C-alpha positions in Angstrom: -128.4 35.7 131.2 -128.1 32.6 130.0 -131.4 31.2 131.0 -132.9 34.0 129.0 -130.4 33.5 125.6 -131.7 29.9 126.5 -135.4 30.8 126.4 -134.6 32.6 123.4 -133.6 30.2 121.0 -131.2 31.8 119.8 -127.8 29.0 118.3 -124.5 31.0 117.2 -122.4 29.6 114.9 -119.3 31.0 116.6 -118.1 31.8 120.0 -118.3 35.5 119.6 -122.1 35.0 118.6 -125.0 36.8 120.4 -128.5 37.3 120.6 -129.2 39.9 118.7 -132.4 40.2 121.1 -130.9 40.8 124.0 -129.9 44.3 125.5 -127.0 45.6 124.0 -125.0 45.6 127.4 -126.0 42.8 128.2 -125.2 41.1 123.7 -121.3 43.1 125.2 -121.6 40.5 127.8 -121.1 42.9 130.1 -118.3 45.8 131.0 -114.3 45.4 130.1 -112.3 44.7 127.3 -112.0 41.6 124.7 -107.8 41.7 125.3 -108.2 42.4 129.3 -107.8 39.0 131.2 -111.5 40.0 132.6 -112.8 39.2 129.7 -112.3 35.5 129.4 -114.2 34.3 131.5 -117.4 35.0 129.0 -116.0 32.2 126.4 -115.3 29.9 128.8 -119.5 29.3 129.3 -121.6 26.1 128.2 -122.3 29.1 125.0 -118.5 29.4 123.7 -118.1 25.7 124.3 -121.4 25.1 121.5 -120.8 27.2 119.0 -117.2 25.5 118.5 -118.3 22.8 118.8 -121.6 24.1 116.0 -118.5 25.5 114.5 -116.2 21.8 113.7 -119.1 20.8 112.3 -119.8 23.0 109.6 -115.8 22.9 108.8 -115.7 18.9 108.6 -118.6 18.5 106.5 -117.1 20.9 104.4 -113.8 19.2 104.3 -116.1 16.2 103.3 -117.6 18.1 100.4 -114.2 19.2 99.3 -112.8 16.1 99.8 -115.3 13.4 98.7 -118.0 15.3 97.3 -120.2 14.6 99.9 -120.8 13.0 103.5 -118.8 9.9 103.7 -122.5 8.1 105.4 -123.9 8.7 101.9 -121.2 7.0 99.4 -121.1 2.8 99.0 -118.3 0.7 100.4 -117.0 0.3 96.9 -115.8 3.9 96.6 -114.5 3.8 100.5 -113.0 0.9 100.7 -111.0 -1.4 97.7 -110.1 -5.3 98.1 -107.3 -7.1 98.7 -106.4 -10.2 98.4 -102.6 -10.3 98.1 -103.2 -10.9 94.1 -101.7 -7.6 92.3 -103.7 -8.7 89.0 -106.7 -9.4 90.7 -106.1 -6.6 92.5 -105.8 -4.4 89.5 -108.6 -6.3 88.3 -110.9 -6.2 91.0 -109.9 -2.8 91.9 -110.2 -0.9 88.6 -113.4 0.6 88.9 -112.7 2.3 92.3 -109.1 3.1 91.0 -108.5 6.1 92.8 -107.6 9.6 90.6 -104.3 10.8 90.2 -103.4 13.7 92.3 -102.3 16.1 89.3 -106.0 15.7 88.2 -107.8 16.0 91.4 -105.7 19.7 91.3 -107.1 20.1 88.0 -110.6 19.6 88.8 -113.1 22.5 91.2 -113.1 22.0 94.7 -116.6 23.0 95.1 -119.5 21.3 93.5 -121.8 24.5 93.7 -122.1 25.8 90.4 -120.6 29.6 90.1 -122.8 32.1 90.4 -124.1 33.0 86.5 -122.5 36.6 85.3 -125.7 38.7 84.6 -123.6 41.0 82.8 -122.6 39.1 79.9 -125.2 38.5 78.1 -126.6 41.9 78.6 -126.0 43.7 74.9 -126.3 47.6 74.6 -129.0 48.6 72.9 -130.9 45.5 72.7 -134.5 47.4 72.8 -133.3 49.7 69.4 -131.7 46.6 67.7 -134.1 44.1 68.0 -136.7 47.0 66.2 -134.2 48.2 63.7 -134.1 43.8 63.2 -137.1 43.7 62.4 -137.7 46.9 60.0 -134.8 45.0 58.1 -136.4 42.1 57.7 -140.2 44.6 56.4 -138.2 46.1 53.8 -136.5 43.0 52.4 -140.2 41.2 51.6 -140.7 45.0 50.0 -137.1 45.0 47.7 -135.8 47.6 49.7 -132.1 46.4 50.5 -130.6 48.8 53.2 -128.0 51.4 52.8 -125.2 49.3 54.1 -125.9 47.3 52.5 -126.5 48.4 49.3 -123.0 50.1 49.3 -121.3 46.9 50.3 -122.5 45.1 46.6 -121.9 48.4 44.7 -117.9 47.7 45.4 -118.3 44.4 45.1 -119.8 44.8 41.6 -117.1 46.8 41.0 -113.9 46.3 37.6 -111.5 43.3 40.1 -108.4 44.9 38.7 -109.0 48.2 40.6 -109.5 46.3 43.5 -106.3 43.5 43.3 -103.9 46.5 41.2 -100.7 46.7 44.5 -101.6 50.5 44.1 -104.8 50.3 45.0 -104.9 47.5 46.9 -101.9 47.6 49.3 -98.9 46.3 51.0 -101.8 43.4 52.4 -103.2 42.2 48.9 -102.4 38.4 48.2 -102.1 39.1 44.3 -99.1 41.8 45.6 -95.6 40.6 43.6 -92.9 40.4 45.4 -89.8 42.6 44.9 -86.4 43.6 46.7 -87.0 45.7 49.8 -83.6 46.8 49.3 -83.4 47.4 45.7 -84.0 51.5 45.0 -87.1 50.8 42.6 -89.8 49.9 45.5 -92.6 49.9 43.1 -95.2 50.8 46.2 -94.1 53.3 45.6 -95.9 54.0 42.4 -99.0 55.7 44.0 -96.8 58.5 45.5 -95.1 59.3 42.1 -96.1 62.9 40.9 -97.3 64.1 43.6 -96.2 67.5 45.5 -94.1 66.6 48.4 -95.1 69.0 50.9 -99.2 67.9 50.6 -97.1 64.2 51.1 -95.2 65.1 53.7 -98.7 66.8 55.4 -100.4 63.6 55.2 -97.4 61.1 56.6 -96.9 60.1 53.7 -93.2 60.8 52.9 -91.3 61.1 55.8 -89.7 64.3 56.2 -85.5 65.1 54.9 -83.4 65.3 57.1 -81.1 67.9 57.0 -77.0 67.0 56.9 -76.2 68.5 59.7 -77.9 66.1 61.5 -75.9 63.0 59.7 -72.8 64.1 60.6 -70.6 62.7 64.0 -70.5 65.0 66.8 -66.9 62.4 67.1 -64.6 60.7 64.6 -63.7 58.3 67.2 -64.9 55.0 67.0 -67.9 53.9 69.2 -65.3 51.0 71.0 -61.8 51.9 71.2 -59.5 48.9 71.2 -56.7 48.4 73.8 -53.4 48.5 72.4 -52.3 45.3 72.6 -50.2 45.2 75.4 -53.2 44.8 77.0 -54.6 41.6 76.1 -54.4 38.6 78.8 -51.5 36.8 77.2 -49.4 40.0 75.5 -45.9 39.6 73.7 -42.9 41.1 75.9 -42.6 43.9 73.1 -46.3 45.0 73.1 -46.4 44.6 76.9 -42.6 47.3 77.8 -44.6 49.7 75.4 -48.1 49.6 76.6 -46.2 50.4 80.2 -43.6 53.1 78.6 -46.8 54.8 77.9 -47.9 54.4 81.3 -45.1 56.1 82.4 -44.9 58.7 80.7 -48.5 59.4 81.3 -47.6 59.5 85.0 -43.8 61.2 84.8 -46.2 63.7 83.2 -48.8 64.0 85.9 -46.0 64.0 88.5 -44.6 67.4 87.1 -47.8 68.5 87.1 -47.9 68.0 91.1 -44.6 68.9 91.5 -45.3 72.2 89.5 -48.2 73.7 91.1 -46.3 72.9 95.0 -43.7 75.0 94.3 -45.8 77.2 92.6 -48.0 77.8 96.4 -45.3 76.4 98.2 -43.8 79.3 101.3 -40.5 81.5 100.5 -37.2 80.0 102.5 -36.2 82.4 104.9 -33.1 83.4 102.1 -36.0 84.2 100.2 -38.0 85.7 102.2 -39.1 89.8 100.8 -37.2 92.6 103.0 -38.0 95.8 104.4 -36.3 97.3 100.9 -37.0 95.0 98.6 -40.6 95.3 99.6 -40.2 99.2 99.0 -39.0 98.7 95.9 -41.6 96.9 95.0 -43.8 100.0 95.6 -42.0 102.4 94.2 -41.5 100.0 90.7 -43.3 102.6 88.0 -44.2 106.2 89.9 -40.1 108.2 89.3 -40.0 106.7 85.3 -42.0 109.5 84.3 -39.7 112.1 86.0 -36.5 111.1 83.7 -37.5 112.9 80.6 -39.2 116.4 82.3 -37.0 116.6 85.1 -34.3 116.3 84.4 -32.1 120.1 84.4 -33.3 119.6 88.6 -30.9 116.9 88.7 -27.8 117.9 87.5 -28.5 116.4 84.0 -26.8 118.3 81.1 -28.8 121.7 79.1 -29.0 123.1 75.9 -27.0 126.5 75.5 -29.3 129.9 75.7 -28.2 130.6 71.7 -28.0 127.1 70.4 -31.6 127.0 68.8 -32.9 123.7 67.6 -31.8 121.7 64.2 -33.8 121.4 61.2 -33.8 118.0 61.3 -34.9 117.5 65.0 -38.9 118.4 64.9 -41.7 119.8 63.1 -41.5 123.3 62.0 -43.6 126.4 64.3 -47.4 126.8 62.1 -47.3 130.2 60.6 -49.1 133.4 62.3 -52.0 133.5 61.3 -54.4 135.7 59.9 -55.0 139.0 62.0 -58.7 138.9 63.7 -60.9 141.5 62.1 -58.3 141.7 58.6 -60.3 140.5 55.1 -58.4 139.4 52.5 -57.9 141.7 48.9 -59.3 140.1 45.9 -55.4 139.3 44.4 -55.2 136.3 48.0 -58.3 135.1 47.5 -57.2 134.8 43.6 -53.5 133.2 44.5 -55.2 130.5 46.6 -57.9 129.2 44.0 -54.8 129.4 41.3 -52.7 127.5 43.7 -56.0 124.8 44.7 -56.1 124.2 41.2 -52.8 123.8 41.1 -52.2 121.4 43.4 -55.4 119.5 41.8 -54.1 119.6 38.4 -51.4 117.7 40.5 -52.9 114.7 41.7 -54.5 113.8 38.9 -51.1 113.9 36.9 -49.6 112.3 39.7 -52.5 109.4 40.1 -52.5 109.2 35.2 -48.8 108.4 35.4 -48.6 106.0 38.1 -51.9 103.9 36.5 -48.9 104.5 33.0 -47.2 102.8 35.1 -49.0 99.8 35.3 -48.9 99.0 33.2 -45.1 98.1 33.5 -45.8 96.2 36.6 -48.0 93.8 35.7 -44.6 90.9 36.3 -44.3 92.2 39.7 -48.1 92.4 40.2 -48.9 88.8 38.5 -45.4 87.3 41.0 -47.6 88.7 44.1 -50.5 87.5 43.1 -49.9 83.4 43.2 -47.6 84.4 46.1 -50.7 86.3 48.1 -53.4 83.0 46.5 -50.4 80.8 47.6 -50.1 82.4 50.9 -53.6 81.9 51.2 -54.3 78.0 50.2 -50.4 77.3 52.7 -53.3 78.4 55.6 -56.4 77.1 54.6 -54.1 73.9 53.9 -52.8 74.6 58.2 -56.6 75.1 58.9 -57.8 72.0 57.9 -55.3 69.7 58.4 -55.8 71.6 62.5 -59.7 71.4 62.1 -58.7 67.1 61.8 -56.5 66.8 64.3 -58.7 68.1 66.4 -61.4 66.1 64.9 -60.6 63.3 67.4 -60.3 65.5 70.4 -62.6 65.9 73.2 -64.0 69.1 72.9 -65.2 72.0 75.8 -68.6 71.7 76.8 -69.0 72.5 79.9 -66.7 74.3 82.9 -64.9 71.1 83.5 -62.2 69.6 81.2 -62.2 66.3 80.0 -60.0 63.5 81.5 -58.3 60.6 79.8 -58.8 57.5 82.3 -56.5 55.9 83.3 -54.5 52.9 82.0 -56.0 49.2 82.2 -52.6 47.1 82.2 -51.1 44.8 84.6 -47.7 45.0 86.1 -45.0 41.5 84.2 -45.9 40.7 87.8 -49.6 40.0 88.4 -49.5 39.2 84.8 -51.9 35.3 85.3 -50.9 32.1 83.5 -54.3 31.3 82.9 -57.5 32.7 82.0 -58.7 31.3 85.9 -56.1 33.3 87.5 -56.5 36.3 85.3 -57.6 39.4 87.4 -59.9 41.9 85.6 -58.8 45.3 85.4 -61.5 48.8 84.5 -65.3 48.1 84.6 -67.6 48.7 81.4 -69.1 50.5 82.8 -66.5 53.4 83.2 -65.5 53.3 80.2 -68.8 53.4 77.8 -69.3 56.6 80.6 -65.2 57.8 79.3 -66.7 56.9 75.7 -69.4 59.2 75.6 -67.8 61.5 77.0 -64.5 62.0 74.9 -66.9 61.3 71.6 -68.7 64.9 72.7 -72.2 62.8 73.1 -72.6 64.2 76.2 -70.3 66.6 79.3 -67.5 65.9 81.9 -69.7 65.9 84.8 -68.3 64.4 88.3 -70.0 62.6 91.0 -72.7 65.2 92.7 -71.4 65.9 96.7 -74.6 65.5 98.9 -74.8 68.1 101.3 -77.1 68.3 104.0 -79.1 71.1 104.7 -79.9 71.2 108.0 -78.5 69.9 111.6 -78.2 66.5 112.6 -79.7 66.1 115.8 -79.7 63.1 118.2 -82.3 62.5 120.8 -81.8 59.4 123.8 -84.2 57.8 123.8 -86.1 57.1 127.7 -85.9 53.5 127.3 -82.8 53.6 126.6 -81.8 55.3 129.4 -83.4 53.5 132.1 -80.9 50.7 131.3 -78.0 50.1 134.0 -75.1 48.1 133.7 
């Protein structure tokens, strides 16, 4: 095999190079993988050694080309050596031409002496042939005195009156001839172009912003964005301010403790002496069942009863209704006339009574005026109470979600924890939590709590075989 490759004249550049003229099986080096020890012997042959030597020689040549700009054998002695006479001044004069450049200059120089390939795409112009034909056409038309359309429109624009082009309205904000003006003043000269035009047209053409409604200008809460802490919360508070802050925190803790005790009392299991008995249970079950029989079955239970001959009193209850007319009996003409007359009489009495009351109202003007005044005063009082209640609730957080806003704990330090200097000061609270609570208090976001992680599947534990194989 080696003799056949030597006779073919193939010379590989690397240790893994193979002669393409040989069969594939021979090129592969026989059977066996390269990552096996069986395949290592083919890397110890004379071909592999020659390939490695050739690769090292090529690396040396490339290094000489990078560092020295060419082979060392072709370089003059003056560029490779320098004269050392023992005197620095003489050495500097003699070796001035051979002085090596600085390292920073060598870094900035191009390593390779091979010029970069020419970028052909950078010299390509789209529609180059078409543009050349147009240029030849324009040149012929220019000789005849005919100008292209773009050139003609440009000349017409330049021949216009200079006042129109240099006016602030026509030139806009970028005109250098525009005069200076105060950008914060109410009278802006740039708004003169929009004067006298339809507002709806200006809004649709994006030349004038849409007016925001007044409700968007109101803040959801009147509280400040950053609330200043109480004086007792500073790093060096006075005794009175610190005690006032401690008292405030003590009252908050008392309220919280009372609420917890109340809840614990409601959920507390009753003691042995307070436990319900059979008698109390039966009484609770019969509660409300015997109240309806007190009035109806009084006689059955032996209560007082009325005598037989006694009749109900006149004022004791309503009078029995008159018996209705016998069915099938027809009213006489006289009865009908009496009913009509009674009906007219009742209507006249009602009208006379209403007229008499209207005449009496004239004499009640003073009392009516007092009633109106009292009514207006009551309405004003209710209105002021509603406004006061609305102002008091304006600073309170609203109920935006299912959770209720809870004030955070006060950031304070006890008297024994106060630091003597800023270096030993222990920080309290968190800026991130403070900003988060401020957004909730100002009704910008709803009160929320951290989402609880809930695993949807059961965790399975598997023991690997390699771990089981270890025996201690």
